C-alpha positions in Angstrom: -114.8 43.0 175.6 -117.9 42.4 173.5 -116.3 41.5 170.3 -114.7 38.0 169.6 -110.9 37.5 169.4 -111.3 35.8 165.9 -114.0 36.2 163.3 -116.1 33.1 162.4 -114.3 32.8 159.1 -110.8 32.9 160.7 -111.8 30.3 163.3 -113.2 28.0 160.6 -110.0 28.3 158.6 -107.7 27.6 161.5 -110.0 24.7 162.6 -109.9 23.1 159.2 -106.1 23.6 158.9 -105.6 21.9 162.3 -107.8 19.0 161.3 -105.7 18.6 158.1 -102.5 18.7 160.0 -103.7 16.3 162.6 -104.8 13.8 159.9 -101.5 14.2 158.1 -99.6 13.7 161.3 -101.6 10.6 162.2 -101.3 9.0 158.8 -97.6 9.6 158.9 -97.3 8.0 162.3 -99.4 5.0 161.2 -97.2 4.6 158.1 -94.3 3.8 160.5 -92.4 7.1 160.5 -91.0 8.5 163.8 -92.7 11.1 166.1 -90.5 13.8 164.8 -91.3 13.2 161.1 -95.0 12.8 161.9 -95.0 16.1 163.7 -93.1 17.8 160.8 -95.5 16.4 158.2 -98.5 17.7 160.3 -97.0 21.1 160.7 -96.3 21.3 157.0 -99.8 20.3 156.1 -101.2 22.8 158.5 -99.1 25.6 157.1 -100.2 24.8 153.6 -103.8 24.3 154.5 -104.2 27.8 155.9 -103.7 29.7 152.6 -105.7 26.9 150.8 -108.8 27.3 153.0 -108.4 31.1 153.0 -108.8 31.2 149.3 -111.5 28.5 149.3 -113.7 30.3 151.8 -114.6 33.5 150.2 -115.1 36.9 152.0 -118.6 38.1 151.7 -118.3 41.8 151.0 -121.7 41.9 149.2 -124.0 39.0 150.2 -126.1 39.5 147.1 -123.4 38.6 144.6 -120.0 36.8 144.7 -117.1 39.1 143.8 -115.6 36.6 141.3 -118.7 36.1 139.2 -119.1 38.3 136.1 -122.6 38.6 134.5 -122.6 37.2 131.0 -124.9 40.0 129.9 -122.3 42.5 131.0 -119.6 40.8 129.0 -121.8 40.7 125.9 -122.8 44.4 126.1 -119.1 45.3 126.4 -118.1 43.1 123.4 -120.9 44.3 121.1 -120.8 47.9 121.6 
């Protein structure tokens, strides 16, 4: 097997989500909640962090231009003519 199990982007997303979940779990435990509530808070934060970081870290289809950026000259040309 020459190819990695996960892409670099996927690994980064999961790593950041685990860090967010660990921080939420730790802060909940320090706040005085029980272990079960701390674990649930950490799991919930991890589950919400995955789609957040998935949208935040863009996929690079074309490295020259971001897919969400529209050129202002293109918009002006379409509106004027």
